[in-house]
Each structure stands twice: as structure tokens, then as C-alpha cells.
N, C-alpha and C positions, 0 to 999 in steps of 0.2 A: 501497948502501942505498937503499931506497925512501923517498921522503918521505911524511910523514904526510898522509893525506887531509884535506881541509877538513871542518869540522864539518857544514856544510849538505849537502855531497856524500855524506858518510857516512850522514846521515839518509835521503837519497833512496835510496841503494843499499839501505839496510836495509828501507825500505818496499817496494821492488821485490822484494827477495828474500823478504820476508814474504808478499807477494801470491802469488808463484809457489809458495811452500810451501803456502799455503792451497788453491790450485787443485789441487796434487798430492794434498793430503789429501782434498779433496772427490771427486776422481776415484777415489781408492782406496776411499772409503767408499760410493760409489754402488752398486756391485754387492753390497756387503755389506748395504745397506739393502733392496734388492730380494730378496736371498736371505733376509734375516730376515723380510720380510713373507710370502714363500712358506712359510718354515718355520712362521710363525704360523698360516697357513691350514691347514697339514698337521698341526698339533698336535691330538691327540685331546681331545675335550671330555667324552666319557663312554664307557662301555662299550656294546657293541652291544645287550646285554640291557636296559640302562637306556634306551637310545634307542628300542627297540621299545615299552616300556611308556609312555614319554613321548609317543610318537607316537599311541598308542591314546588316551591321556588328552586330547591335543590334538584328536583327531578327534571325540571325544565333546563336547568344549567347542564346537567349530565347529557341531555339530549341536544344541546346546542350545536355540537360539531356535526352530527348527522343532519340536523335541520339546515345548517348552512351549506352542507354539501349537496343536499337535495335541491335547495334553492339555486345553487350554482349550476347544477345540471339542467334544471328547468329553464333557467335564463339562457344557457348556451345552446339549447335545442329549440330554437324558435324559427326554423326554416321550414316552409310549407310548400307543397306542390299540388297543383290541380292536374289531373290526368283525364283524358277522354278515350273512349273506345275507338279504335281505328276504323271499324266498320261504321260507327256513327259519323266519324269524320268524312268518310267517303260518301255516305248518304247525304249529309248536309251540303257537301260541295256540289253534288249533282243537282240537288234541289235549287241551290243558289246560282248555279251556272258558273262556278269558280273551280279552280284547281284545289286539291287537298292541301298543297303547300301554302297557297294564299290564305285559305281558311285557318289553317293551323297557325300561321304567322299572326293573325288577328287574335287568336286565343292566347298565344304567348304573351302578347301585350297585356293580357288580363290575368296572367298568373299560371297559364298552362306550362308544365315542364315535362310532360311525358305522355305516352300512349299505352294502352293495353293491347296485348297481342294474344289473340285467342288460339287455342288448339282445336282445329276443326274436327268434328265428330263424323261418324258415318252418315248421319242425317244431313249434315252440312255439305259434305262432298256430293251426296246424291242430288242436292239442290243446285249444284253448279257454281259453287263459290270459287272454284279453281279451274283453270283450263286443262282439265284431264277427263278421262272417261272412267267413271266409277260404276261398277255393276257386278253382276255374277260372271263366273267363268263361262257360263253358257252364252252370255250376251256378247262375248268377244267374237268377232267375225271368224268363221271356221278356218279361212286360210291363215289367219294370224295365229290361231292356237293349234295349228296342225302340228302333230308330233308330240304334243304335251298331254299328259294324262292326269287330270285332277277332277275331283267331284264337281259336278256342274253348278252346285249352289255356293261354291267358294267365292268370297268377295275378291274382286280383281280390280286393279288400277292399270290403265293403259295410258302411257305418257309419251308425248312426242318430244324427242330430244332437241328439236328446234325451238321449242317454247321456253319461256323463262322459268327458272327454278326447277327444271325437270331433274337435273342431276342431284340437286339438294333433296328433292322429294325421295328419290330412290335411296340415297345414302341414309337419310333420316329414318325411313321405314325399316331398313335392314338393321340399323343401329338399335332401334327400339324393339323390333319384333324379329329376332334372329331367325325364327322359323319361317319367315316370309321368303318366298322364292322369286328370284329376279331372272328374267330371260330377255335377251335381245331378240326382237322379232322384226319382221318386215311388214309394213302395212300394205294397204291396197295400192298406195303409191310407192313404187320401189325406191324412189329417191328419199323417202322419209324413213329414217331409222327410228324405231320405237322400242320402249322397254315395257314389258308386261310383268307386273308384280302380282303374284297370287298369294293372298293372305290365308292363314290356316283357320279362318272362321267364316261363317256365313254373314250375309249382309244384315240379317235380322239380329244377329248377335252383336254387331258393331254399331247399331243405331245410335247409342248414347255414349260410345267410347271414343276417346281421342285418338286421332290418327296422324294428322299433319298440322304443323304450326302455320300461321298466316305469314308466309314468306314475304308477301308484298308489304305487310306492315313492318316487318323487321328491316326490309330494305329502306322503307320510308324513314324509319327512326335513324338509321345510320346516315342517310343522306341529309337529314334535317339536324343532326347533332343533338338529338333529344333522347331522353331515357325511355326504355321500353320495359313494361311489366309483362312478363310471359305468364300465361294462364294454363299450365299443364293440366290435362284431363286424364283420368285413369284409363288405361288401355288394357283390354283383356289379354292376359298372359304375360304382361310386362311387370315383372317384380321390381323391387327397389333398386336392384343393380342395373337392370335395363333402363329404368326411368332415369337414374343418375347418369348413365352413359349418354342418353339422348340429350339431357340438359347440358352436360359437359361439351358435347359436340356442337350444340346450338351456341353456347357461349364462345367457343373457338371461332365459329363462323361469323357470329354477329356480336360485336363487342358492346352494342347498345343495351344488351340485356342487363338491367340493373337491379331487378327484383323479380320474384315470382309470386303469383297469387293463385293458389290451387283452385280449380273449378270442379264442379260436380258434387255429388253427395259423399264421395269417398276421395280422400287425398291420393293423388297418383303415387304408386309404389307401396301403398299400405298392404300388409302390416309391417313389412321390412323397410322402415324409413331411415335406418342408420346410414346406408350408402347414399341416399338422397341428401341427408344433412351433411355428410362428409364432403360430398361434391360441392354443395352450395357454400360451405365454409371455405374450401380450397379456392373456389372461384370468386370469393368475396361477393356473394349474391345473398342479400337478406330476404326474409319472407315477409310479405305484407299480411298483416293481421286484420281481417275485415271484421268490423263490429257487428255483433248480433247475428253472426253466421255460424251455423252448427254443421260441421262436417266430420265424418268418421275419420279419425286419424289426425285431425288438425292439432289437437292438444299435444299429442305425442311429437309431432313435427316441431311445434313451437318450443316444447321443452328441450328438444335436441338442439334447436337453433338459438336458444337464449344466450346472449341478449341481441342477436342480430335479427331484430324484428322491427318493422315499421308499421305503426297502426294506420289503418285505412278506414274511411267512412264513405258509404254510399247509401242512397235511399232506393229501396226496392220499388219497382213499379206497382206491385200489389199494395204496398203500404201507402203509396201516394194516392191511389184511387180509393182505397178503403177508408182512409182518414180525410179524404177530400182536401188535401193540402194545396194551398195557393203557392204562387211563385215566391211571394215574400216569405212564406213560412219555410220553403225549401232553402232559401238563402240564409234565414236565421238558423236553421238546423245545421247547415254547413259551418257557419261561423261559430256556433256554440260547440260543435264537435271539436274544433281546433282549440278554442279558447278555454273550454271547461273540461275536456276529456283528453287533452294532449294528443289529438289526432294530427298526423303530419302529412297524409296524402288524402285528397278529396277526389273521388271519382264522380265527375259531372256528366250528366246525360241530357239529351234533348227529349224531355218527357212529353207524353201525349197532351198535356195541358198547354203546350206551346202551339199546337195546332199547325196552321200553314206557315206562320213566320217562325220556324224553329230556330234558324241560325241567328237572326237578330235578337230573339228572346234569350237564347242561351248565352250569347255574347254579353247582353245586358246584365244577366244574372251573375255571370262570371266576373264582370266588372264590379258589381256590388260586393261580391265576396272578397275580391282583391282589395277594394278600398276599405272595407270594414276591418279586415285583418291587418292591413297596413297601418291604420289608425291605432290599432292595439299593439303595435310594435313588432309585428311579424314581417319577415322578409321571404321572398319567393326564390326557390332554387330546389335542388334535389336534396331531401333530408338524409341525415345519417342516423344510424342506430345509436342508442344510448350505450355508454360503457357499463360493464358489469360491476356492480357494487353490492355490498351487504351492510346490514346494520352493525354498528360497533358494539363492543361489550358495554361501553358507557351508556349507549341508548337502551340496551336491554335492562341495565340497572335502573335507569330513570323510569322505564316502563314498569318495572317491578315495584319501585318505590311508590308510584301512584296507586298501584293495586293494593299494596300493603297498608298504606296510610288511610285509604278510603274504606277498606274492609275493616280495619281496626276501629275506625270512627263509628261505623255502623254497629259493630259488635258491642262496643262500649255503650252505645246508646240503647241498643236492644236489651242487653242483659243488665244494664244499669250498674256496671262495676267500673272500677278505676277511679283514680283521684283526678281532680281538675288540674293537677300539676304533673309534669313529666320529669323524672330524675335522670341521672347520668346512666344508670343501668338500662333503663328502658330505651334511652336514645341509642346507646351502644348496641343493644340487641336489635333494634330496628335497622341500623346501618349494616350490621353483620348479616342479618337475614337478607337485606337488599343485595349485598355483594354476592353471597352464595347462591341465592335463587336466581339473581340476574345472570350470573355466569352460567348457571345450568341452562337457563332459557336460551342464552346466546349459543350454547353448544348444541342444544337439542331443539331444532327449529319446529319439529312436530308438536312438542309440548307448548311452545310459544304460540303456535297457531290455535291450538285447542284452548288455551287460556284467554285468547283475545276477547271472546264474547263476555266472559266473566269480568274482565277488566273494564270494558266499556259499560257494562251494566252497573258495576259498583260506582264508577264515576258519575253515571246518571243518577243513581240513588242518592249519593251524597249531595250533589248539586240540587236535587229536587227537595230533599228534606231541609237543607239549610235555607233555601228560598221560602219554603212553606212556613217554617217555624219562626221566620222573621216578620210576622204579620204586623208587629208593632212598628217596625221600620221596613216597610215593604220594598222601597227602592234599594235599600242596602242589601236586602235579601236577593233581589233580582241581580244586582251587580255581583254578589258573592257566587250565585249559581253560574253566571256567565264566566267568571274568572276560573272557577273549578273546571268547567267544561273546556275552556281554552287551554288550561294547563294540561289536563288529562289528554285532550285531543292532540296537542303538540307532541307529547311523549309517546302516544300511540303511533302517530305519523312517523316519528323517528324510529321507534322500536320495530316497525314493519317497513322501514325504509330500505328497499332493495329494488333492483331492476325487475325481478320477477313480480313483485307486488305492483309496481308502477305500470307494468305491461299486462296486468291482470292474469298472469299465468298462475299465481297463487292468490285466488280471491279471498277476501275476508269472509269467514264462515260464521260469524257470530251476530249477524244482523237481526235475525228473528229472536235470538236470546236477549239481545239488548233491548228489544221492544217489549218482550213479555216478562222478563225477570224483574225489572224495577217496579212495575205495578204490584206484583206479588209481594215483594219485600216491603214496600211501603205500607201495603194493607196489613201485613203481619205485624209490622212495628206499631202501627196505629191501634190495632186491636189489643195488643199486649199492654201498651202503655196507656190505654183508655183515652187516646186522642179522639177516637170515636166514642160517643157516650155509652155505647154498649159493647159487651164482649161478644166473642163469636158464639158462645153457648146461648147467651140471651137473645141474640138475633135468630138463632135456629129455633128456640123454644117458642117465642112469641109469634102471633099471626103476622104475615107480611103486610106491608102497606102498599096501597095501589101505586103510589109514586115510585116506590122501590122496584116493583115489578116492571114498570115501564122503563126506568133507568137501567136496570140490569139487562133488559132485552136490548136496549140501545147500545149498551157497552159491549155485550157479547157480539152483536152484529158488527160493531165498529172494530173490535179486536179481530174478528174473522176476516173482515175486509182488509185491514192493515196487513195481516199475515199473508193473505192471498196476493195482495198487490206488491208486496216486498220483492224487489228484483224481478218483477213481471210486468212489463210495460203493456202487455196485451189487455190487462184488466183496467187500464186507465181510459176513461171515456173520452170521446172527442171534445166535448165542451170543456173538460178540464185541460186538455192539451191546448186549446185556444186561450184559456184563462192563464195558463203558464206562460204562453208566448207573450201575452199582453204584459204580464209582470216582468218578463225578461226585457221588453222594450222600455218599460218604465224605470226599472232599476238596473244597475250595472250587472248584478248577479241576482238571479231569482232565488228567494228563500224557499225552504221546503214547506209544503202545505201543512204537514202535521204540526209544525212548530207555530206558525202565526195564525192558523185558523182553529187550532184545538188546544195545544199544550199551554202556551203562554196566556191565552184568554182564561183558561181554567184557573191558572195561578192568580190572576188579577181578581177574578170573581171570588175565589176562596178567601183572599185577604179581606175583601169587602164583607163577605158573609160573617167572618169571625168578628170583625170590628163592630158590626151592627147586631150581632147576636142572633142571626137568622139561620133557620134550617139546619139545626144541629145534626139531624139524622142524614142529611144529604151532602154535608161538606166533604165527606170521604170520597164521594164521586169526583169532586173537583181536585182533591189531593191526588187521587190515582191518575186522573186525566192530565194533571200538570206534568207527570213524569214523561209524557210523550214529547214534550218540548225538549228536555235535556237528552232523552234517549235518541231522538232524531238528530239533535245537534252533534252529539258525540259520534253518531254513525256517519255524519258528513265527513268527519276527519278520516274515516275508514275508506273513503273513495280515493285510494292512493294514486289513481291515474289523473286526478284533478290537480291543477296547480294549487300549491299550498296557500298563496295569497288569496286566491279566489275562494278557497274553503273558509278562510277566516272572515272574509267579507260576507259570504253567504250566511254564516252563523250569526254575525252581528245584524245583518238585515232581518233575519228571522226573529231575533230578540226584540229589536225596537218596533218592528211592524206588528209582532204578536202582542206587545204591550199596548200599542195603539188600538188594535182590534179589540183587545180585552177591555179597554176603557169605553169603547163604543158599546160593547155588549153590556158593560156594567150600567151605563146610562139607560139602556133599554130595560134592564132588569129593575132598576130603581123606579123608573117611571111606570112600568107596566106590572111587573111581578110584585112590587111593593104594595100597592093598593089591594091586589088580589090576596096577598098573604094576610093583610090586616083584616080583610072582610070575610075570611073563612078558610083561607088556604091552610092555616095551621091545623084545623080540624080534619081537612081532607087528606093532607099529606102526613100528619102526625108530628 
């Protein structure tokens, strides 16, 4: 028999045994704890569908600050000015038998706030626009040029110091063309002191080059207390430094100079525009950016002047005659330029269509423009340039999140992988990728611009597929597609929210990619998943159907036309221009043609074909065509110069009007194509 252990020893043994037991228990629980944490990370938190919509909402929230800032800038810059050319003002006053001051006072009542001041070329001086004698050195009277030795073909200006602006003329020419030589001479009348300025070029060389500003117009602007827009023209031999010196001299002499609008095919001072931009900034003179005008050196000057730029719109006389625009259409274009494209200066002219009653007609049209813009909440004064701003890091992250979630959704659908649930690891990975990639895009603007077309394309693809695949609940699909485009469009508008984008200095470069990539991705997805009843190999192997050949030809022609017309208004026919104007009058904002006449009708027709079991081989045509609606809608948000509220209204107008047109087309198809299909169309088209 063993003896009983002492009480103290028994307690010690029990403590040791308990300690060992605790260690074994902890060792056994350690892997169980790690496993439980791993299981916790893998637990689903929501469905993939809810995750998609939650990500879109989060992206819009991240973009909220930039969107509110952009709306604030758009709302605070609603001051508009109409300007007239001073020479037109003089012509109108002569025809009406009134003074330029009284005519301009009538224009001021209708919104005029400035005049344009031309820089006269050699051709203008030869026509006698200024009280001076412009010709060759040979044409100067021999007594006047006695003792001077210059080549006889040199261009010369003889001015009488008793005339107006003669001292200004001499100072300006020497300021801009230092190699010009100035001589005091005596004319045929000994009492009249004259100045002879001999230029280092011939008259033929100076025909289209700027020489002298319209001093009469500058004096008129100063006396009237109105702003003047100086239009410097390139001058032979005047580099950027000389051009800058001439502008600085002009601003010192005439404080009414409030803006410049370069004239000619080449910007004055090109290619050395840095001195010009430096002088303009120091003198607080912005540059007017004329719409649809291409000049050599203009983009460089605007880039140097950013953001001191004021958008300007005018209608060229060639366009007016070529498109046979009426007065009402001219007024509508002016109003739309302000309301839809953020133009702040309108150059109004007495066009040839006004004929004999030019002044009353111009005043009437200016009054219509004034009243129409006033009703839309605009005020008239001299506009100011927008402040410089850039997109924030949060907006870049929202922009990135939209791209990632739409791309992931397409990849899951295409490769048919992934669970219907999203766990914590996937959610964290998505957020981490959003932060890292978004920060990189924020820092590297060139990468962000290059990615823009892919982002818009993926948003359009996701909106299209979700709308198409919801044929059992078509209206829910239409709403889902609209919401995706709205969310993606707002994030893109915020991600590209900068002064440069709103002024079109950095245009969106992904328009064509947005139109072409969605149809290709949708077609690839449908062929792989057999949404279309045949695979790509089966289509290639079997003989083509007549209907397919016709539709493929129509599609190719349509795709070529859309690509050609994109950003190219010269390929828009006149009848379409009139049709657009009619829509503009009927609706507050005109929807885009591709949406309501092609994209959304294709979507409605596709839903009907699937529900009725018709034309299995031709449904893919309408699926691909439906992508035009959402691609065009998302491209609308990329018009960063358009007011954001107008963009939203335009997209909504295209949505409901396209649905209405689609139902009308559907009725025609059911009433006309249905009987044809039942009576033999199935055999003809396969």
C-alpha cells in the first residue's frame, strides 16, 4: 500500500498538473483561433449585387465634394456680355443717320458690354481706314524724302502731326517694330510738320500683317466707359517680346483694354509666346477663347494663360450662308452657346441676312438673346475668368472605384467565376486597390486621361448588359441602366473636374473608344455565353443569311458614320441641324440623337423579341445597337464645359424619349413585321 501524500506536496502536484493542463489547452486552442479568424474573414457580408450598388453609392459620395465645388463655380459665373465690332458699329450708325454713341447706347440696353478693336493690316491701311498716307517710299513726294536713302519699295507711312492719334501711331510702330525708322520732315506746306516712318519691309510683304490698332475704337471705348477686346494680328519681324511690349504700351495708354482675341492664322508673337503671356498676366488681361477657331499657337497661349481665359462665341459668315441659317436660328445658337457650353462673351454682327434694315434687325435679335438669357438666370456685365482648381484625391478614388467595380462585374460575368456573395477579404481588397490606384491617378494626370475612355466604356457595357438581361422586368432594367450611367457619369465629371477640362484645354480623348469598345465587348460576351444561339465558329462555317448580310452592311455604315461624325460638326447635314433646333425649342435641353433614335429603341425592341420568341439570329443586332444609348449618355458627362445640371437633364431626356420612340417602333414591328414573319419571313431570314 502506498502511503498518503502530504497535504503540501499534494497541492504542489495539483498546481503543476493544472499548469500543464492549461498549456495543453492553449496549444489546442491556438490553431482553432487562427482558423476561426480566417473563417471570419471569409464570411460573406453581402451579395455581389448589393456590393455593386453599394460601391457605386460610395463612389458618388467620394465625388461629392468636387461635384459641389463645380456646381458652385458654375453658379457663380453666370455673367454674360455681348460685344460688337467697332467698325460694324460705325457702319450701322452711318446707315441709320445716328452717332455711334447713340447706337451703342441702344445696344447697351440689350446686353452689349464691349467692343472689339481690330489691328489694321497693310491692306486695311492701303484702303484708307486711317487719316494717313500709306504707300511705298517711292510714292513719298521727292521734297519730303529728300536726303533720305531707302530702297524705293519700302513701305512708308506719312503722318501729319496735326491729325488725331498721329503721335500714338508713331510710338506704337516703333514699339512693335524697332527697326522702323522715324524722321521728322516738312511737307509741301511748311507750316505742317510731318513724320515719315519707313518700315523694313515692302508693301506686298505687309498685306496681311498687323501694323496699327484702331485708335478711334480705343478712344470710343474709353469715352463710353465700356470694355474693349483688342485683336492683335501677327506682324512680320515682331517676336514675342516686341508683341508683348506693344500690348503693354497699349494697356498703359488705354485702360479700357480688358481682353485680347488673337486674329489671323497665326497668333501674334508665335512661337515665343511666354513674354506675351507674362505681360497679359501682369496687366490682368485675359484671353478670349473663340469656339471652333483653329490658329497656330493658340493652344500654347491658352495653356500659358490658364485659367485667365474667357470663352467667346461667334457665327462665321461662311457658316451662316452655307447652312442657310435664319435669324431665329442665330438667336438660338447664341443662347445655347451660353446655356449649354458655358460661353460668356457673344460677338454679335449685322449679318447679310439683315439686308437693308440692319440696325433694327440686329437690335431686335440682341433683345431676344438678352431676354432669353435673363429668363434663364443670367446677368449682363463683364465676365471674369474662372479660378484655378483641380480634382481632389477623393474624386480620383471615386473615379477609380467605378472603373474597378464595373470591370470586375464584366470579368465575373464573362469568365463565369466568383461566388454570388462578397466576403470581407474581397471587400478590403477592392477598397485598398481603389485607394492605391486612385492616388496614383491623382498624381499622374496623363495616366488618368489615358484611362478615361476605358472607364466610360466599362460603365456603358455594365449599364447595357444589366438593362438587356432584365427582359423579364424591362422597366427595372431600364432604370438600372440609367442609374449606372448617372453614377458613373457623376464620378467621371468629378474625376476630370478641373479648370483645364471645363475650358476644353484638356479635351476628353476617349469618345471614339467609348462608342466602339462596348459593342465589341457585348458581342464577345454574348458569343461566349451563347446568348446568341450560335458560337463564332458556327457563324463562320455556315453559309450567311441574306438578312445578316443586309444588317451587317447597315451596321458597318452606321459605325463608320458615327465615328466620322464624332466631334466633327461639318459632317452633320442641314436637315439634322434644323431637326435639332426643333427639339431644342420643344424640350428644355435637346437629347443626343444616337440615344433616342437608335440606342434605346433597340433595347425596347430586343426585350419584345425575347419575350415573343422572335428572330433568335437577329437579336444580337439589337443588343449591340442598345449599347449606343448608354455609350452616348456617358459621353455626355464628358462634355465638361457643359453645365452639370443640363447634362443630367439631357441624359434623362434621351432616356424617356428613346423609350417612347422604341415603343412606337415596336408597334410598327408588331403590326407590320409580325404578319410578314408568320407568312414566310422565318424561311427567308432563317
